[in-house]
C-alpha positions, 0 to 999 in steps of 0.5 A: 512532432514537437513537444510543447512545454507546460505554461510557466504558471503550471510549472510554478504551481506544481513546484509549490504543490510539491513543496507544500507536500514534501517540505514538512517531511524534509524538515522533520527528517532534518530536525530528527538529528537535532540535539534538542528535544523540542525542535524550535531551533537547531542546536547541533547534530546527533544520532542519539534519538535514533539510538533510543529508537532502535534500543527499544525492543517494542519498536524492533518487534513492531518493525519485524511484525510489519515486515513479516505482514508486508512480505506474506500479504504481498506474496499471497495476494500476488499469487491469488490475484494473478490466478484470479486475473487469469481465470477472469480473463480466460474463462466464463463461469457461473458467478463471473459477473458477481466475482468481477463486481466484488473485485471493485469493492475495495477500490471504491470503499474507503480503507477504514470502512473495509478495516472496520468491516473485517474487524467486525467479521473476525469478532463475529466468528470469534477469531482471535485478533492478532497478526493472523487477522491483520495479515488476512485483512491485508491479503483480502485488501490487496487481492483486488488491486493485484487482480485489476492490474494483472487483468489490465496487462493481460487485456492487450497480451498476445496469446500466441506469445503465451502458447509459444 
């Protein structure tokens, strides 16, 4: 079977769409090495702005917190989401349909709505806001995505391989 190339107009349109999205980012990266504070024209190459950035202890603390939240939430959401996917794929239990329906909520509602809902929830139960609540929120948001992806992979999985 021969592969048909996309029409020329489609390739041009795709290129322009990608350029529209990525060109501003590329320009931003290039001008981040400019010696001028205001990036109207190129004056010269410097790493000064990156030195200033990485000398700021608040930036380093924020980076550390971000990486910690990402690592912990990914690990926990992957473990819980995989276990949930295995349970939903293999067993029927009371509340199965409700659990399956609740998994789609974070996929359907906007992230901002879920974030505000979790903020209100943590405030109502008088939970101190901080890294713990941010990490718990990320875990709660990621679990359904992990569960759905793992369930999709398990759907066509040959059980005899697992039993072997």
